[in-house]
C-alpha positions in Angstrom: 0.0 0.0 0.0 1.4 3.4 -1.1 1.7 6.3 1.3 0.3 8.6 -1.4 -1.6 8.0 -4.6 -1.5 10.4 -7.6 -4.3 9.8 -10.1 -3.2 11.4 -13.4 -5.7 9.5 -15.6 -6.8 11.6 -18.5 -3.8 13.9 -18.3 -1.4 14.1 -21.2 2.4 14.7 -21.0 3.9 16.7 -19.5 1.2 17.0 -16.8 1.8 13.5 -15.1 5.5 14.2 -14.9 5.0 17.7 -13.5 2.5 16.4 -10.9 4.8 13.5 -10.0 7.8 15.8 -9.5 5.7 18.1 -7.3 4.5 15.2 -5.1 8.0 13.7 -4.7 9.3 17.0 -3.4 6.7 16.9 -0.6 7.6 13.4 0.4 10.0 12.0 3.0 12.6 9.4 2.2 11.2 5.9 2.4 7.6 7.0 1.5 6.0 5.5 -1.6 3.9 7.1 -4.3 1.5 5.2 -6.5 1.2 7.0 -9.8 -1.7 6.0 -12.1 -1.7 7.2 -15.7 -3.2 6.4 -19.1 -0.7 8.2 -21.3 1.6 5.7 -22.9 4.3 8.3 -23.1 4.7 7.8 -19.3 6.4 4.5 -19.9 9.5 6.4 -21.1 8.9 9.7 -19.3 8.5 8.5 -15.7 11.6 6.3 -15.6 13.6 9.3 -17.1 12.3 11.5 -14.3 13.1 9.0 -11.6 16.6 8.6 -12.9 17.0 12.4 -12.6 15.5 12.6 -9.1 17.5 9.6 -7.8 14.3 7.9 -6.5 13.4 4.2 -7.2 10.6 2.6 -9.3 9.6 -0.4 -7.3 7.0 -1.7 -9.7 5.4 -0.9 -13.1 2.1 -2.4 -14.1 0.5 -1.9 -17.6 -2.8 -3.5 -18.1 -3.3 -2.0 -21.6 -5.6 0.8 -20.4 -3.7 2.3 -17.5 -0.2 2.2 -16.1 0.6 2.1 -12.4 4.0 3.0 -11.1 5.1 2.4 -7.5 7.8 4.9 -6.7 9.9 5.1 -3.5 11.4 8.4 -2.4 15.1 8.0 -1.6 
């Protein structure tokens, strides 16, 4: 279970990335963020963001309609 959930369904890039960056800044190390998106561009954009922030993607699920990332703040 994530500490925070960010529902970015219906939002197109760059909004999911900007919202994720904003949420991660508020979080404490060790907390987890569940990011839910339906923009396929997020499959490339979210890992690129997380490489820059130094945080960790614990899990990525793609059921064809939506993508869920579990991100841990480092």
